[in-house]
Kinemage of the C-alpha trace (Angstrom):
@kinemage 1
@onewidth
@group {chain A} dominant
@subgroup {mainchain}
@vectorlist {calphas} color= white
{ca unk a 1} P -87.907 112.701 22.359
{ca unk a 2} L -87.291 110.451 19.828
{ca unk a 3} L -83.556 109.543 18.894
{ca unk a 4} L -82.549 107.753 15.358
{ca unk a 5} L -79.891 105.975 14.776
{ca unk a 6} L -77.256 107.452 12.166
{ca unk a 7} L -76.764 104.714 9.486
{ca unk a 8} L -73.614 104.595 7.768
{ca unk a 9} L -72.667 104.207 4.632
{ca unk a 10} L -70.126 101.437 3.862
{ca unk a 11} L -68.140 102.335 0.836
{ca unk a 12} L -67.347 99.045 -1.434
{ca unk a 13} L -63.823 98.949 -2.538
{ca unk a 14} L -62.943 100.068 -5.951
{ca unk a 15} L -62.337 97.184 -8.159
{ca unk a 16} L -58.776 95.735 -7.675
{ca unk a 17} L -56.636 95.908 -10.699
{ca unk a 18} L -53.853 93.624 -8.989
{ca unk a 19} L -56.202 90.807 -8.093
{ca unk a 20} L -57.317 90.843 -12.099
{ca unk a 21} L -53.518 90.643 -13.002
{ca unk a 22} L -52.932 87.620 -10.385
{ca unk a 23} L -55.712 85.726 -11.505
{ca unk a 24} L -54.856 86.184 -15.111
{ca unk a 25} L -50.619 84.891 -14.183
{ca unk a 26} L -51.932 81.882 -12.363
{ca unk a 27} L -54.448 80.544 -14.950
{ca unk a 28} L -52.071 79.074 -16.818
{ca unk a 29} L -50.479 77.231 -14.331
{ca unk a 30} L -53.740 75.738 -12.982
{ca unk a 31} L -54.411 74.402 -16.529
{ca unk a 32} L -51.229 72.975 -16.674
{ca unk a 33} L -51.756 71.004 -13.712
{ca unk a 34} L -55.055 69.958 -14.114
{ca unk a 35} L -53.517 68.555 -17.178
{ca unk a 36} L -50.950 67.008 -15.298
{ca unk a 37} L -53.917 65.565 -12.767
{ca unk a 38} L -56.026 63.865 -15.165
{ca unk a 39} L -53.274 61.982 -17.350
{ca unk a 40} L -51.412 60.638 -13.978
{ca unk a 41} L -55.457 59.612 -13.468
{ca unk a 42} L -55.848 58.070 -16.582
{ca unk a 43} L -52.675 56.613 -16.458
{ca unk a 44} L -53.397 54.607 -13.022
{ca unk a 45} L -56.623 52.953 -14.669
{ca unk a 46} L -55.111 51.813 -17.357
{ca unk a 47} L -52.958 49.402 -15.360
{ca unk a 48} L -54.459 45.689 -15.710
{ca unk a 49} L -53.207 43.026 -12.699
{ca unk a 50} L -52.851 39.389 -13.142
{ca unk a 51} L -54.332 38.193 -10.134
{ca unk a 52} L -52.841 35.215 -7.854
{ca unk a 53} L -55.305 31.767 -8.855
{ca unk a 54} L -58.819 31.812 -6.261
{ca unk a 55} L -58.737 35.171 -5.984
{ca unk a 56} L -62.125 36.280 -6.707
{ca unk a 57} L -63.561 39.024 -3.898
{ca unk a 58} L -64.023 41.956 -5.354
{ca unk a 59} L -62.343 43.493 -2.051
{ca unk a 60} L -59.318 40.809 -2.487
{ca unk a 61} L -58.675 42.478 -5.834
{ca unk a 62} L -58.946 46.064 -4.293
{ca unk a 63} L -56.476 45.035 -1.834
{ca unk a 64} L -54.110 43.202 -4.028
{ca unk a 65} L -54.044 46.449 -6.877
{ca unk a 66} L -53.007 48.771 -3.915
{ca unk a 67} L -50.460 46.762 -2.424
{ca unk a 68} L -48.873 46.264 -6.489
{ca unk a 69} L -49.686 50.024 -7.267
{ca unk a 70} L -47.501 51.228 -3.950
{ca unk a 71} L -45.013 48.645 -4.533
{ca unk a 72} L -44.342 50.046 -8.190
{ca unk a 73} L -44.946 53.972 -6.547
{ca unk a 74} L -42.050 52.588 -3.998
{ca unk a 75} L -39.398 51.119 -6.386
{ca unk a 76} L -39.738 53.961 -8.899
{ca unk a 77} L -39.189 56.604 -6.136
{ca unk a 78} L -35.913 54.511 -4.503
{ca unk a 79} L -34.812 54.682 -8.816
{ca unk a 80} L -35.345 58.749 -8.264
{ca unk a 81} L -33.467 58.645 -5.363
{ca unk a 82} L -30.873 56.033 -5.481
{ca unk a 83} L -27.081 57.092 -7.299
{ca unk a 84} L -26.090 55.576 -10.629
{ca unk a 85} L -24.888 52.633 -9.614
{ca unk a 86} L -28.014 51.164 -8.391
{ca unk a 87} L -30.269 52.312 -10.940
{ca unk a 88} L -30.185 49.405 -13.220
{ca unk a 89} L -30.322 46.947 -10.264
{ca unk a 90} L -33.452 48.950 -8.760
{ca unk a 91} L -34.889 49.145 -12.578
{ca unk a 92} L -34.438 45.507 -13.203
{ca unk a 93} L -36.345 44.462 -10.027
{ca unk a 94} L -38.915 47.069 -10.569
{ca unk a 95} L -39.008 45.465 -14.436
{ca unk a 96} L -39.592 41.888 -12.813
{ca unk a 97} L -42.070 42.776 -10.445
{ca unk a 98} L -44.060 44.473 -13.020
{ca unk a 99} L -43.912 41.305 -15.361
{ca unk a 100} L -44.907 39.662 -12.414
{ca unk a 101} L -48.051 41.466 -11.457
{ca unk a 102} L -49.267 43.654 -14.681
{ca unk a 103} L -50.473 42.170 -17.835
{ca unk a 104} L -49.111 45.105 -19.518
{ca unk a 105} L -45.758 46.416 -17.875
{ca unk a 106} L -45.503 50.384 -17.816
{ca unk a 107} L -42.638 51.128 -20.283
{ca unk a 108} L -40.799 53.649 -18.925
């Protein structure tokens, strides 16, 4: 006797309407975050640096730019966390640091 395998058809689930609603609800949020990230990238790339005399190697310049950017980010974070008394002092320190290391300081 020959045995045959019983084949079962797997039913596809019906279209999930709640998934479509969730996609529509999250799409504006996604658009705003994408816009914010592109704006941030553009802002970071507009910085022009004052390099120390004699720095001609591209890898040295790259490391210098990273050091300056990180310091600026660190100072901004300290300003955001600081109390009112210390904010003015840190803002002044940030402004002097930007004047020393950037050709066009960022206006906040």
